[in-house]
ZAMARTI-71911 format. One record per residue (C-alpha): x, y, z. Coordinates in steps of 0.05 Angstrom, whole numbers, always signed. Each point is the difference from the previous one (the first is absolute). Last residue first. Layout:
# ZAMARTI-71911
+--------+--------+--------+
!      X !      Y !      Z !
+--------+--------+--------+
!      X !      Y !      Z !
...
+--------+--------+--------+
***
This chain:
# ZAMARTI-71911
+--------+--------+--------+
!      X !      Y !      Z !
+--------+--------+--------+
!   -274 !   -432 !  -1014 !
!    -45 !    -47 !    -30 !
!    +57 !    -61 !     -6 !
!    -30 !    -59 !    +38 !
!     -5 !    -41 !    -63 !
!    -70 !     +1 !    +10 !
!    -14 !    +73 !     +9 !
!    +56 !    +15 !    -49 !
!    -45 !    -47 !    -58 !
!    -67 !    +38 !    +28 !
!    +25 !    +74 !     -6 !
!    +20 !    -25 !    -83 !
!    -62 !    -38 !     -9 !
!    -35 !    +68 !    +30 !
!    +35 !    +51 !    -45 !
!    -47 !     -3 !    -64 !
!    -59 !     -4 !    +53 !
!    -60 !    -42 !    -42 !
!    +19 !    -67 !    +50 !
!    -15 !    +48 !    +61 !
!    +40 !    -23 !    +60 !
!     +2 !    -42 !    +64 !
!    +54 !    -44 !    -12 !
!    -39 !    -56 !    -20 !
!    -41 !    +36 !    -56 !
!    +63 !    +22 !    -29 !
!    +35 !    -69 !     -5 !
!    -69 !    -28 !    -28 !
!     +6 !    +60 !    -53 !
!    +70 !    -21 !    -16 !
!    -21 !    -69 !    -10 !
!    +25 !    -59 !    +45 !
!    +57 !    -31 !    +36 !
!    +20 !    +37 !    +70 !
!    +58 !     -7 !    +52 !
!    +46 !    -42 !    -37 !
!    +63 !     -7 !    +44 !
!    +72 !    +15 !     -9 !
!     +0 !    +68 !    +38 !
!    -59 !    +19 !    -47 !
!    -27 !    -30 !    -56 !
!    -77 !    +29 !    -27 !
!    -18 !    -52 !    -59 !
!    -40 !    +38 !    -59 !
!    -61 !    -26 !    -41 !
!    -18 !    +20 !    -70 !
!    +65 !    +40 !     -8 !
!    +24 !    +57 !    -51 !
!    -28 !    +64 !    +28 !
!     -8 !    -17 !    +72 !
!    +68 !    -25 !     +3 !
!    +29 !    +47 !    -37 !
!    -35 !    +57 !    +49 !
!    +26 !    -36 !    +54 !
!    +68 !     +4 !    -23 !
!    +53 !    -41 !    +41 !
!    -13 !    -58 !    -58 !
!     +3 !    -67 !     -5 !
!    -21 !    -41 !    -65 !
!    -44 !    -67 !     -5 !
!    -23 !    -16 !    -66 !
!    -45 !    -58 !    -22 !
!     +1 !     +1 !    -86 !
!    -66 !     -3 !    -37 !
!    +35 !    +18 !    -62 !
!    -51 !    +57 !    -17 !
!    -16 !    +27 !    +58 !
!    +63 !    -20 !    +45 !
!    +50 !    +17 !    -53 !
!    -47 !    +61 !    -29 !
!    +12 !    +30 !    +80 !
!    +78 !    -14 !     -8 !
!     +5 !    +33 !    -63 !
!    -33 !    +63 !    +17 !
!    +30 !     +0 !    +72 !
!    +69 !     +0 !    -34 !
!    -18 !    +66 !    -44 !
!    -35 !    +34 !    +56 !
!    +67 !    -10 !    +43 !
!    +41 !    +20 !    -60 !
!    -37 !    +69 !     -7 !
!     +6 !    +12 !    +75 !
!    +74 !    -16 !     +3 !
!    +24 !    -64 !    +28 !
!    +49 !    -21 !    +53 !
!    -61 !    -34 !    +53 !
!    -42 !    -23 !    -60 !
!    +17 !    -73 !     +5 !
!     -2 !     -4 !    +70 !
!     +6 !    -80 !     +6 !
!    -40 !    -29 !    -61 !
!    -22 !    -72 !     +3 !
!    -38 !    -26 !    -62 !
!    -39 !    -67 !     +1 !
!    -22 !    -34 !    -66 !
!    +69 !     +3 !    -25 !
!    +22 !     -1 !    -79 !
!    +72 !    -19 !    +16 !
!    +23 !    +72 !    -28 !
!    -49 !    +35 !    +35 !
!    +58 !     +9 !    +60 !
!    +42 !    +27 !    -50 !
!    -53 !    +52 !    -32 !
!     -2 !    +27 !    +70 !
!    +71 !    +22 !    +10 !
!     +4 !    +16 !    -80 !
!    -59 !    +51 !    +24 !
!    +43 !    +16 !    +67 !
!    +59 !    +19 !    -52 !
!    -40 !    +49 !    -39 !
!    -21 !    +40 !    +53 !
!    +65 !     +3 !    +35 !
!    +31 !    +17 !    -67 !
!    +41 !    -48 !    -47 !
!    +72 !     -7 !     -2 !
!    +21 !    -57 !    +40 !
!    -55 !    -39 !    -37 !
!    +39 !     +0 !    -53 !
!    -34 !    +28 !    -69 !
!    -21 !    -45 !    -51 !
!    -76 !     -9 !    +15 !
!     -6 !    +70 !    +24 !
!    -48 !    +31 !    -66 !
!    -39 !    -69 !    +18 !
!     -4 !    +11 !    +72 !
!    -85 !    +19 !     +5 !
!     +3 !    -55 !    +50 !
!    -54 !    -41 !    -48 !
!    +43 !    +20 !    -56 !
!    +70 !    -35 !    +33 !
!    -41 !    -52 !    +38 !
!    -28 !    -27 !    -79 !
!    +71 !     +1 !    -15 !
!    +28 !    -40 !    +55 !
!    -58 !    -49 !     -3 !
!    +20 !    -14 !    -70 !
!    +78 !     -8 !    +15 !
!    -10 !    -41 !    +63 !
!    -47 !    -52 !    -44 !
!    -22 !    -53 !    +52 !
!     +5 !    +33 !    +54 !
!    +44 !    -39 !    +48 !
!     +7 !    +59 !    +53 !
!    +71 !     +1 !     -5 !
!    -14 !    +15 !    -82 !
!    -47 !    +48 !    +21 !
!    +49 !    +41 !    +45 !
!    +62 !     -8 !    -57 !
!    -47 !    +24 !    -54 !
!    -27 !    +55 !    +44 !
!    +69 !    +22 !    +23 !
!    +29 !     -4 !    -74 !
!    -57 !    +41 !    -28 !
!     +6 !    +56 !    +55 !
!    +77 !     -1 !    -15 !
!    +51 !    -35 !    +52 !
!    +52 !    +33 !    +30 !
!    -47 !    +17 !    +68 !
!    -29 !    -63 !     +4 !
!    -62 !     +3 !    +36 !
!    -37 !    -14 !    +70 !
!    -22 !    +78 !     -7 !
!     +5 !    +25 !    +92 !
!    -70 !     +4 !    +17 !
!    -18 !    -75 !    -18 !
!    -38 !    -21 !    -56 !
!    -19 !    -80 !    +14 !
!    -48 !    -28 !    -51 !
!    -25 !    -71 !    +31 !
!    -28 !    -54 !    -40 !
!    -69 !    -39 !    +21 !
!     -7 !    -58 !    -38 !
!    -76 !    -13 !    +22 !
!    -44 !    -61 !    +13 !
!     -3 !    +15 !    +74 !
!    +18 !    +63 !    +29 !
!    +69 !    +12 !    +16 !
!    +35 !     -2 !    +65 !
!    +40 !    +32 !    +55 !
!    +11 !    -35 !    +65 !
!    +25 !    +35 !    +66 !
!    +62 !     +4 !    +40 !
!    +66 !    +31 !    -11 !
!    -17 !    +22 !    -66 !
!    +53 !     -8 !    -54 !
!    +17 !    +64 !    -38 !
!    +10 !     -4 !    -86 !
!    -73 !    -36 !     -1 !
!    -39 !    +53 !    -21 !
!    -47 !     +0 !    +52 !
!    +58 !     -1 !    +47 !
!    +28 !    +59 !    -34 !
!    -65 !    +38 !     +8 !
!    -11 !    -17 !    +79 !
!    +71 !    +28 !    +16 !
!     -7 !    +59 !    -56 !
!    -62 !    +25 !    +48 !
!    +25 !    -14 !    +73 !
!    -22 !    +61 !    +30 !
!    +78 !    +18 !     +0 !
!     -9 !    +70 !    -48 !
!    -78 !    +27 !    +17 !
!    -56 !    -49 !    -21 !
!    -47 !    -24 !    -68 !
!     +2 !    -69 !    -42 !
!    -54 !    +25 !    -44 !
!    -40 !    -53 !    -34 !
!    -15 !     -1 !    -75 !
!    -49 !    -67 !    -21 !
!     -7 !    -24 !    -76 !
!     +4 !    -73 !    +27 !
!     +0 !     -8 !    +70 !
!    +56 !    +14 !    +61 !
!    -11 !    -25 !    +60 !
!    +44 !    +30 !    +70 !
!    +10 !    -32 !    +70 !
!    +54 !    +26 !    +48 !
!    +41 !    -29 !    +51 !
!    +42 !    +52 !    +30 !
!    +59 !    +37 !    -44 !
!    +64 !    +25 !    +12 !
!     +3 !    -33 !    +64 !
!    +70 !    +10 !    +30 !
!    +24 !    -61 !    +49 !
!    +42 !    -36 !    -53 !
!    -28 !    +36 !    -65 !
!    -73 !    -17 !     +1 !
!    -50 !     +2 !    -55 !
!    -73 !    -29 !     +0 !
!    -52 !    -21 !    -57 !
!    -58 !    -28 !    +45 !
!    -39 !    -18 !    -63 !
!    +15 !    +22 !    -66 !
!    -50 !    -11 !    -66 !
!    +14 !    +14 !    -70 !
!    -38 !     +0 !    -61 !
+--------+--------+--------+
***
């Protein structure tokens, strides 16, 4: 669905991300995992078209019209507008034929109907994150990119969000990439993980492959965490 080849980002002499390859297929969920400053957000922002790469190419599969939904860590919405008004506005900006109808469907799907006429500024953290995701879906994207979507959520809110995201991949066929610092979250919700460290992709594969590569037992619950820490050089 989306293919990146040699995407890199430099700020003068500082290399934020070395040339990186990444492919996203329909219905696939990929976790970008790494410590702070590893390059996760930099890569996502370039994939989303928010930041221009210093080098490399980003292409869409032939015969498709991939539209990207971007969910930044800080909600990108209008605080003074209601949930309904935000969704109508962003659907219209995306050129959706029926913005009002799209907004109403998203309110239902995001379980936001009872908050429809409440200003975004007065929403709880979890509810605002659901609105943030609903806005990213306003343009009916085929690719969804999320920057640490559960970082500020409670366990109940995390469960709720992942139930929805999993359905989007399995039922709607969205290609999804999300960043996280949690090995457990990556193992639970991604079919593939890309480990970044110091601006460089150091692994791309399944979590079981990562554990085996680092000499661990794939059936050991803590093996993935240890393998990740060894790979990024933070094992004590």
